[in-house]
N, C-alpha and C positions, 0 to 999 in steps of 0.2 A: 515669324514669331519674335516678340520683343524679349529683351533680357528679363524683365519681371515675370513674364509668362513662363520662361524657361526655368527660372529659379523656383517658381511655385510648383511646376511640374516635377522638378527634382526633389523638392520637399515632400510632395505627395508620394512619389515613388519610394523615397527613403523611409517614409512612415509605413508604407505597405510592406516593405522588406522587414522593418523592425517588428511589425505585427506578425508576419509570417514566421520570423525567427522565434518570437515569443511563443507562438502556437506550437511550434515544433519542440521547444524546450518543455512546455507544459505536457505535451503528448508523451514525451520520453519519461517525464516524472510520473505521469499517470500509469504508464506501462510498467514502470518499476514498482510502483505501489501495488498494482494488481498482482504482480508476480510475488511480492512479499506477502500479500494477503492470502494467496493460494498456498504458499509455503506454510503459513501459520495455520490455515485450515487443515492441511495435511498433518501437521504436528498435533493439533487438537484431536483429530480423528484417531491418530495412533495412540495418543495418551488415553483417550476415551475407551478405545478397544482394550488397552491394558487394564485400565481401572475396572471395567465391567466384565473382564474375562472371568469365566467360571473355573478359575484355577486357584491354587493356594496363594500365588502371587497377587492375583486380583483381589482376593479376600483381604490379604494383608494391606494392600494399597488402600482399600476402602476403609479399613479400620484406622490406618494412619491418618487418612484425610479426616475422618470423624474426630479423632483425637485433636488434630490441629484446629479444627473448627470449634471444638468445645473449649479450647484454651483461650480463644479470643474473647475480650470483654464484651 
């Protein structure tokens, strides 16, 4: 193999490693975002359960939410 061929092979290999690293970083970011989304879904579900609970606290929460909505222009 000649030196230019070896250099080209090294560049291709380095490029493949860079792409693999980038893919792993993106995968980790996506995994973190999915975990955050699940956490937020759970928070929304708990707040929804509280808001629509058939208890005095649930009724008060709905009234407060209605008041805040009516104050907006």
